[in-house]
BAVEX-882348 format. One record per residue (C-alpha): x, y, z; residue number from 1. Coordinates in steps of 0.25 Angstrom, whole numbers. Layout:
BEGIN
NODE     u     v     w pos
NODE     X     Y     Z NUM
...
***
This chain:
BEGIN
NODE     u     v     w pos
NODE    26    34    -9   1
NODE    32    30   -22   2
NODE    26    17   -29   3
NODE    38     8   -33   4
NODE    30    -3   -40   5
NODE    32    -1   -55   6
NODE    19    -6   -58   7
NODE    10    -4   -45   8
NODE     1   -14   -41   9
NODE   -13    -9   -39  10
NODE   -22   -21   -38  11
NODE   -28   -29   -26  12
NODE   -19   -34   -16  13
NODE   -24   -48   -17  14
NODE   -18   -48   -32  15
NODE    -5   -53   -26  16
NODE     0   -60   -39  17
NODE    -3   -46   -46  18
NODE     5   -39   -35  19
NODE    18   -48   -36  20
NODE    17   -47   -51  21
NODE    19   -32   -49  22
NODE    29   -32   -37  23
NODE    37   -43   -44  24
NODE    40   -34   -56  25
NODE    46   -24   -47  26
NODE    61   -22   -49  27
NODE    69   -15   -37  28
NODE    78    -8   -47  29
NODE    66    -1   -53  30
NODE    61     2   -38  31
NODE    74     7   -34  32
NODE    75    16   -46  33
NODE    61    23   -42  34
NODE    67    24   -28  35
NODE    79    30   -31  36
NODE    71    40   -40  37
NODE    62    43   -28  38
NODE    73    45   -18  39
NODE    81    54   -28  40
NODE    68    63   -28  41
NODE    66    62   -13  42
NODE    81    67   -11  43
NODE    78    79   -21  44
NODE    67    83   -12  45
NODE    76    83     0  46
NODE    71    69     6  47
NODE    83    61     9  48
NODE    76    51    19  49
NODE    65    42    17  50
NODE    61    28    19  51
NODE    56    16    10  52
NODE    44     7    16  53
NODE    36    -3     9  54
NODE    27   -15    12  55
NODE    29   -29     6  56
NODE    34   -26    -9  57
NODE    38   -11    -3  58
NODE    46   -17     8  59
NODE    53   -25    -2  60
NODE    57   -12   -11  61
NODE    60    -4     2  62
NODE    70   -14     6  63
NODE    77   -14    -8  64
NODE    76     1    -7  65
NODE    83     2     6  66
NODE    96    -5    -1  67
NODE    97     7   -11  68
***
């Protein structure tokens, strides 16, 4: 499973201000570039169908990736 956060958060779930700080720095254009690189690699390996799933922030990413 790829990690699309540029600066993965590794602290406590109770530290919501820190979590939000990390998430707000993410740019969908950067995430899409990573996703396109990943899908190119999967296609080269013969994998042409897959799905994207996420929860909370990951769901936001999944919906954006569904548009490309």
